[in-house]
C-alpha positions as CSV (number, residue, x, y, z in Angstrom):
1,M,0.5,-28.9,-64.7
2,R,0.7,-25.6,-63.1
3,L,2.7,-25.0,-60.4
4,P,1.4,-22.5,-57.6
5,H,3.0,-19.4,-57.0
6,L,3.8,-17.4,-54.3
7,S,0.7,-14.9,-55.1
8,D,-1.6,-17.5,-55.4
9,K,-1.6,-18.6,-51.6
10,F,-2.9,-16.2,-49.0
11,P,-1.3,-15.1,-45.8
12,E,-2.2,-16.6,-43.1
13,I,-2.1,-15.8,-39.2
14,P,-2.4,-18.4,-36.7
15,V,-5.1,-17.4,-34.3
16,V,-5.1,-20.2,-31.8
17,P,-1.5,-19.8,-30.5
18,L,-2.2,-16.1,-30.3
19,I,-5.7,-16.7,-28.0
20,D,-3.5,-19.2,-25.9
21,V,-0.8,-16.4,-25.4
22,M,-3.6,-13.5,-24.6
23,F,-5.3,-16.2,-22.2
24,T,-1.8,-17.2,-20.6
25,L,-1.1,-13.4,-19.9
26,L,-4.7,-12.6,-18.8
27,T,-4.3,-15.6,-16.1
28,F,-1.2,-14.3,-14.9
29,F,-2.2,-10.6,-14.3
30,I,-4.9,-11.6,-12.8
31,V,-3.4,-13.9,-10.2
32,A,-0.5,-11.4,-9.5
33,T,-2.8,-9.0,-8.7
34,L,-4.4,-10.9,-6.2
35,F,-1.3,-11.3,-4.0
36,I,-0.6,-7.5,-3.9
37,E,-1.6,-5.9,-0.6
38,K,-2.8,-2.7,-0.8
39,S,-0.6,-0.7,1.2
40,R,-1.6,3.3,1.9
41,A,1.7,3.9,3.9
42,I,5.1,4.8,2.6
43,E,7.9,2.1,2.9
44,L,9.6,2.1,6.9
45,N,11.5,0.0,8.3
46,L,8.8,-0.6,11.5
47,P,10.6,-1.8,15.0
48,K,10.3,-5.1,16.0
49,S,8.0,-6.1,18.9
50,A,7.1,-9.9,20.6
51,T,3.7,-8.9,21.5
52,T,2.4,-7.2,17.7
53,A,-1.0,-8.4,16.5
54,S,-2.1,-8.8,12.8
55,L,-5.0,-6.1,11.3
56,D,-7.1,-7.7,8.7
57,R,-7.3,-4.1,6.8
58,K,-10.3,-4.7,4.8
59,E,-12.7,-4.7,8.0
60,V,-11.6,-1.6,9.4
61,D,-11.8,1.8,8.2
62,Q,-8.2,3.2,8.6
63,V,-5.6,6.0,7.2
64,D,-1.8,6.0,8.3
65,V,0.1,8.5,9.5
66,S,3.8,7.9,9.1
67,V,7.1,9.4,10.4
68,D,10.4,8.7,8.4
69,K,13.6,8.6,9.8
70,D,14.2,12.2,8.9
71,G,11.0,13.5,10.8
72,N,9.0,14.2,7.9
73,L,5.0,13.2,8.3
74,Y,2.8,11.8,6.2
75,F,-0.9,11.2,5.7
76,N,-0.7,7.8,3.9
77,K,1.5,8.2,1.2
78,D,1.4,11.6,0.9
79,R,4.2,14.3,2.3
80,V,2.2,16.7,4.8
81,E,3.4,19.6,7.1
82,R,1.7,19.2,10.9
83,A,-1.2,21.9,10.0
84,E,-2.3,19.8,7.0
85,L,-2.2,16.9,8.6
86,L,-4.3,18.2,11.9
87,E,-6.8,19.4,8.6
88,R,-6.8,15.9,7.0
89,I,-7.1,13.7,10.4
90,K,-10.4,16.2,11.3
91,A,-11.7,15.4,8.1
92,V,-11.8,11.8,8.4
93,P,-14.9,10.1,10.2
94,E,-14.8,9.4,14.2
95,K,-15.0,5.7,14.7
96,T,-11.7,5.4,11.6
97,L,-8.4,3.4,13.0
98,I,-5.3,5.6,13.3
99,I,-2.8,3.8,12.8
100,L,0.9,5.7,13.6
101,A,3.8,4.5,11.9
102,G,7.4,5.6,12.4
103,D,10.7,4.1,11.0
104,E,13.4,2.2,13.5
105,L,15.8,5.0,13.3
106,T,13.0,7.9,13.5
107,E,13.7,10.3,17.2
108,Y,11.2,9.6,20.0
109,A,10.3,13.2,19.8
110,D,9.4,12.9,16.6
111,I,6.6,10.4,17.1
112,V,5.2,12.6,20.2
113,R,4.6,15.1,17.8
114,A,2.3,13.1,15.4
115,M,0.6,11.6,18.1
116,D,0.1,15.1,19.3
117,V,-1.3,16.1,16.3
118,I,-3.3,13.1,16.1
119,R,-4.6,13.8,19.6
120,E,-5.4,17.2,18.5
121,A,-7.5,15.7,16.0
122,D,-9.6,13.7,18.4
123,R,-10.5,11.5,15.8
124,G,-10.8,7.8,15.9
125,Q,-8.2,4.9,17.9
126,V,-4.6,5.2,17.6
127,S,-2.4,2.0,16.8
128,L,1.1,1.6,17.1
129,A,2.5,-0.1,13.7
130,A,5.4,-2.7,14.4
131,R,7.1,-5.9,12.8
132,N,6.4,-9.6,14.3
133,L,10.1,-10.7,15.8
134,E,9.7,-13.0,13.0
135,G,9.8,-10.1,10.2
136,R,6.2,-10.0,9.2
């Protein structure tokens, strides 16, 4: 009787478990991307307000203008100077909602300067960003 040698067997790669792992990873990434909120603004510690209303970002064309605690201006996530902010706001369509967000520690004068730039551009409506008292 002849005994099988290692060289007589061909190595096999089990494909079914690999397919299961791939489908699990695919499902994880699909579900994870559904929960990611697409934010165009920089991270700020917004002040709290009792009368804050939530906005459905998908229904309205909008841009974010942010002022950090050091007084730096941002258009969406891009840091800009005053003149560049004015040009970028002038480039948006007239009915665009402009959301002005300032950190809790931002000086009031910096918010007013940003508001002046937005009004000088004469585009869209302006809304101030804040968090609900519950933290949402």
